[in-house]
Steps between C-alpha positions, in 0.01 A plus 500: 500500500446331836788429735623146549348317797730486799512265796558557869525319830328671793541383858242518775493350846194270504411612855467854363358437150488157334407366158169392657437859613564618144267233362222626734536870414592455131712815476706672769734801521854372568573752772769534763805453277774712658805400297609741225604232252171310543310830470687583179404163351133576569522864393722470193480138387156354561223527245138393511480133399849402615521158666575457870628195684339534846754389761438425868796609714590480867300182554562127556532423126582816305430473129293585197132433573306671223477719194368853487523789256565871520156663490587872509771747416706616798344764725587651841467261794245671730642328812803732484275795593299322772643577845327191643656265242806286567618627161467872579793706368523850652738610221252418224256767385192465273651745250826297502415139590798282581330158481300347216293185459315302235177306527544123479228266367460131579541254212539159664642310793764243407422129543789491748754735652825520306723524807807720518713192575380341174556824308859511630558151357422647156723808540721400204202472266362835625830676434727728699266796473217343699472732800303263725786251529773762537653515845373782719215606271214641707301672225123456517458583128739370236507448123478152348588427139250330269726190497519492881119543523444204267758284675369572849141424398615175338601385851139513615 
């Protein structure tokens, strides 16, 4: 029996890594996540084939810009062991890694950005549990229900 497909929203700053960067490389390790809840979603929740809404954050028009999919099971983020990396964690050891990542594969760029402001206008339809529109949410990786996935993509 195969597990049910899940859906996620993953944020990236386009100056650091954009949907166009992902399109060029095809597949990329989603490294540098240093939030325990986001890490747990990748480590414990994500499965190969799950859908990802690719979201540009910290930019002029933040919003959903593309679709990707989870392309690997979670594995240790090598940047945590690299002293030269911005993501180096001196408390993490190879035999007990603290931070995990998944590989993300490009599917398609949306015809237009579904801006955060527009998404907020549909908060009622998305339901109370939609983390992106909840006040103070700073997570870079968050679950999305199948209904929310469908609804958000219908806005394209």
